[in-house]
C-alpha positions as CSV (number, residue, x, y, z in Angstrom):
1,X,76.6,-1.6,57.4
2,X,74.7,-4.3,59.2
3,X,70.9,-4.9,59.7
4,X,68.7,-1.8,59.8
5,X,71.4,0.6,61.0
6,X,74.5,1.9,59.2
7,X,77.2,3.6,61.1
8,X,80.4,4.3,59.2
9,X,83.4,6.1,60.6
10,X,86.7,7.3,59.2
11,X,86.5,5.1,56.1
12,X,87.0,5.6,52.3
13,X,84.8,3.8,49.8
14,X,85.3,3.7,46.1
15,X,82.6,2.3,43.7
16,X,80.9,0.6,46.7
17,X,77.4,-0.8,46.2
18,X,75.1,0.3,49.0
19,X,72.0,0.2,46.8
20,X,68.4,-0.8,47.7
21,X,69.0,-1.1,51.4
22,X,66.3,-0.5,53.9
23,X,67.7,1.3,56.9
24,X,66.2,2.8,60.0
25,X,69.4,5.0,60.5
26,X,72.4,5.8,58.4
27,X,75.3,8.0,59.8
28,X,78.6,8.7,58.2
29,X,81.3,10.3,60.3
30,X,84.5,11.5,58.6
31,X,84.0,9.3,55.6
32,X,84.7,9.6,51.9
33,X,82.5,8.0,49.2
34,X,83.7,8.1,45.6
35,X,81.4,6.9,42.8
36,X,79.4,4.9,45.2
37,X,75.8,3.6,44.5
38,X,73.1,4.5,47.0
39,X,70.3,4.1,44.5
40,X,67.0,2.9,45.9
41,X,68.1,3.3,49.5
42,X,65.3,3.8,52.0
43,X,66.1,5.3,55.4
44,X,64.1,6.9,58.2
45,X,67.0,9.0,59.2
46,X,69.9,9.5,56.8
47,X,72.8,11.7,58.1
48,X,75.2,12.5,55.3
49,X,77.8,13.7,57.8
50,X,77.5,13.4,61.6
51,X,79.6,13.8,64.7
52,X,80.7,17.2,63.6
53,X,83.1,15.6,61.1
54,X,82.6,16.3,57.4
55,X,81.9,13.3,55.1
56,X,82.5,13.7,51.3
57,X,80.5,12.2,48.4
58,X,81.9,12.6,44.9
59,X,80.0,11.4,41.8
60,X,77.7,9.2,43.9
61,X,74.3,8.0,42.8
62,X,71.2,8.3,45.0
63,X,68.6,7.7,42.2
64,X,65.3,6.5,43.4
65,X,66.2,6.9,47.1
66,X,63.7,7.9,49.8
67,X,65.6,9.6,52.6
68,X,64.5,11.5,55.7
69,X,67.2,13.8,56.9
70,X,68.2,15.7,60.0
71,X,69.8,19.0,60.9
72,X,73.1,17.4,61.9
73,X,74.7,17.2,58.5
74,X,78.2,18.5,57.8
75,X,79.2,17.2,54.4
76,X,80.4,17.8,50.8
77,X,78.3,16.5,47.9
78,X,80.0,17.0,44.6
79,X,78.6,16.0,41.2
80,X,76.1,13.5,42.7
81,X,72.9,12.3,41.1
82,X,69.5,12.5,43.0
83,X,67.1,11.5,40.2
84,X,63.5,10.5,41.1
85,X,64.2,10.9,44.8
86,X,62.0,11.8,47.7
87,X,64.1,13.8,50.3
88,X,62.3,14.9,53.4
89,X,63.4,17.1,56.3
90,X,66.9,17.6,55.0
91,X,68.4,20.7,56.6
92,X,71.6,21.6,54.9
93,X,73.2,23.9,57.5
94,X,76.8,22.7,57.0
95,X,76.6,21.2,53.5
96,X,78.6,22.1,50.4
97,X,76.4,21.2,47.4
98,X,78.1,21.5,44.1
99,X,77.0,20.4,40.6
100,X,74.4,17.9,41.8
101,X,71.3,17.0,39.8
102,X,67.9,16.5,41.4
103,X,64.5,15.3,40.2
104,X,61.6,14.0,42.2
105,X,60.3,15.7,45.4
106,X,62.1,17.7,48.0
107,X,59.9,18.3,51.0
108,X,60.6,20.5,54.1
109,X,64.2,20.9,53.0
110,X,66.4,23.9,53.5
111,X,69.8,25.0,52.0
112,X,71.9,27.6,53.8
113,X,74.8,29.4,52.3
114,X,75.8,30.8,55.7
115,X,76.3,28.5,58.6
116,X,74.2,29.5,61.6
117,X,76.4,31.2,64.2
118,X,75.7,28.6,66.9
119,X,76.8,25.8,64.5
120,X,80.0,27.4,63.3
121,X,82.2,26.2,66.1
122,X,80.8,22.7,65.6
123,X,81.1,22.6,61.9
124,X,84.4,24.5,61.8
125,X,83.1,26.7,58.9
126,X,81.2,29.9,58.4
127,X,79.8,29.4,54.9
128,X,78.7,26.6,52.5
129,X,79.4,26.4,48.8
130,X,76.1,25.8,47.0
131,X,76.6,26.3,43.3
132,X,75.9,24.7,39.9
133,X,73.0,22.5,41.1
134,X,70.1,21.5,38.8
135,X,66.7,21.5,40.6
136,X,64.8,22.2,37.4
137,X,63.1,18.7,37.3
138,X,62.2,18.9,41.0
139,X,59.0,19.6,42.9
140,X,59.7,21.9,45.8
141,X,57.4,21.5,48.8
142,X,58.2,23.9,51.6
143,X,61.8,24.2,50.4
144,X,63.8,27.2,51.6
145,X,66.9,28.7,49.9
146,X,68.4,30.6,52.8
147,X,70.9,33.4,53.2
148,X,74.1,33.1,51.2
149,X,72.6,30.8,48.4
150,X,73.1,32.4,45.0
151,X,69.9,31.4,43.2
152,X,71.3,32.6,39.9
153,X,74.0,29.9,40.3
154,X,71.4,27.1,40.3
155,X,68.8,25.8,37.9
156,X,65.5,26.2,39.8
157,X,62.1,24.5,39.2
158,X,60.1,26.0,36.4
159,X,56.5,26.7,35.8
160,X,53.6,28.9,36.9
161,X,53.6,27.2,40.3
162,X,56.8,29.0,41.3
163,X,58.1,32.5,41.4
164,X,61.5,34.1,41.8
165,X,62.2,37.6,43.1
166,X,65.9,38.2,42.4
167,X,66.0,41.6,44.0
168,X,63.7,41.3,47.1
169,X,64.4,44.8,48.5
170,X,63.5,46.5,45.2
171,X,60.3,44.4,45.0
172,X,59.3,45.4,48.6
173,X,60.0,49.0,47.8
174,X,57.8,48.9,44.7
175,X,54.9,47.3,46.6
176,X,55.2,49.9,49.4
177,X,55.1,52.8,46.9
178,X,51.6,51.9,45.8
179,X,52.3,53.2,42.3
180,X,49.6,54.8,40.2
181,X,47.1,52.3,39.1
182,X,48.1,49.8,41.7
183,X,45.3,49.7,44.2
184,X,45.3,46.3,46.0
185,X,41.8,45.0,46.7
186,X,43.0,43.3,49.9
187,X,45.1,45.8,52.0
188,X,45.4,43.3,54.9
189,X,46.8,40.7,52.7
190,X,49.2,43.2,51.1
191,X,50.5,44.2,54.5
192,X,51.0,40.5,55.3
193,X,53.0,39.9,52.2
194,X,55.2,43.0,52.7
195,X,55.8,42.0,56.3
196,X,56.8,38.5,55.3
197,X,59.2,39.7,52.7
198,X,60.7,42.3,55.1
199,X,61.3,39.5,57.7
200,X,63.0,37.5,55.0
201,X,65.3,40.4,54.2
202,X,66.1,40.8,57.9
203,X,67.2,37.1,57.9
204,X,69.9,38.1,55.3
205,X,68.1,37.0,52.1
206,X,68.2,39.4,49.2
207,X,66.3,37.2,46.8
208,X,63.3,34.8,47.2
209,X,62.2,31.7,45.4
210,X,58.8,30.3,46.4
211,X,55.8,28.2,45.5
212,X,52.6,30.1,44.8
213,X,50.3,27.6,46.6
214,X,52.2,27.9,49.8
215,X,51.0,31.5,50.1
216,X,47.3,30.5,50.3
217,X,47.0,31.8,53.9
218,X,49.2,34.8,53.3
219,X,47.9,36.9,50.6
220,X,47.1,34.0,48.3
221,X,44.2,35.7,46.6
222,X,46.4,38.8,45.9
223,X,49.7,37.1,45.0
224,X,48.9,36.6,41.2
225,X,48.3,40.4,40.8
226,X,51.4,41.2,42.8
227,X,53.5,38.9,40.6
228,X,52.0,40.4,37.5
229,X,53.1,43.9,38.7
230,X,56.6,42.8,39.7
231,X,57.0,40.9,36.4
232,X,56.0,44.0,34.4
233,X,58.8,45.9,36.2
234,X,61.4,43.1,35.7
235,X,61.4,42.2,39.4
236,X,60.0,38.7,39.0
237,X,61.5,36.0,36.8
238,X,59.8,32.9,35.6
239,X,61.0,31.4,32.3
240,X,57.6,29.7,31.7
241,X,55.4,32.7,32.0
């Protein structure tokens, strides 16, 4: 890599030190990185795997990195460390993410277990393996765990700021039943919440993990009561409540 741009193609690196570099752009095409150090890297556009050719990272360290991503990644990240990072706009549409550890902030990131149909011919795959990752020390800001991601196979952020609905269809069914004693004070907000969760189900997601504050404009005043109801029926899981 030279100057402010790093373009690497069809190379293998073992225990290479890329740490503390300031880059405008980084793109790896068909590369393999084994136990490499990317700690402290700053990049305005960091493409883990570009050119439609998968790049692989095994036991690499990204601690303290500040990276802005793209939607062009096709990569395998296995047993990598992302401690005290800030990752922004990272769309994992073609990324296998296995046994990685994250702390710090993930903002406007998404993780897909199913590759979007339009991208499948480009990536040469229909699904991504996302399993065994530890996000428990992370702050999620507008992070989406999309269809095909097994949330039970990850360690998710903890605390009252977050909620997890492991059986979203059952949760929606309960809210629609309006069980005895459940009379929402804000019917418009309730309809909005139910419509949002139904749209989520139509997108192929049977579970939902979210941040309470991000629902301020969509039933925010009602959501605590909704979560209390779902929790009482075993349909919401939060270890810290």
